[in-house]
N, C-alpha and C positions, 0 to 999 in steps of 0.2 A: 474312181471318173472314170475308168475304161467300163465297171458297170454299171453305171449314170449313164453312156453312150450307149454299150446294147442293150437298157431298158428302154430309148430314146428317151430320156426325157430333157425336156427344155429349159428348164431350171435348174444350177444347180448351188443348194451354197453348201458348202464344208466348212468347221472347223477343223484349230487348229489346238495341239498346246504347245506349240512352239514361234515364238511370236517374232525370232530371226526371220523362220521359215514363211511367216505368212505377209512379212512386211518386204521380203523380195519377189514376191506374188505381184502385193500390191503396187514395186516399185519404191518404196521407200528406202528401203536399201540395197545395195548394188550389188552384187553378184561379182567376185571377183575371182574364188577357186574354178579350173575348170570340170571340174566334177559337177561341183551342184548347179553351175552355168548352165550343164545336160540336162540336167533334172527339172530347172528350170527353163525351160526349151522348149522342153515335154507339157507341161503343166500349161503353157502357156498356147500352145500348138493343138493340148487337146481343150482349153476353154474356149478356141473356136468353135467349137459341136456342138455347143450351148447357148442362147438364145443368153440369158444372160447365167452366169457363172463371179462367185464370189467367194473368198477366202477370207475367215477370221479367227482371231486369236483371240482360242477361251484359255485362260492359263489352268491347267489340268489338277488345283484345290476346286475349282469350281467346275467341274468336269468331271465326278465319280463316278459316270459310270460310262464313259470311254478309257476311263482312266483303269478301271475294271476288267473291259477288253480285251483290252492291250495286255496287261496282265496275262486273262485266262488264254491271250494267243503264243 
């Protein structure tokens, strides 16, 4: 999100292999853990910099490219 903001992206669609995180961002799940609540607040604040922001859940087995990148990191 930081990089997209710096690049002045207006419409951002991000993908996550964490259903838990994706559902917290969409508001389907509540965030009770104080540390996770801080991260969620930061995501919501950064999302306001985009005309549209969408976080999609993609199971890891359906996203082999992102899984490969994560392993390289």
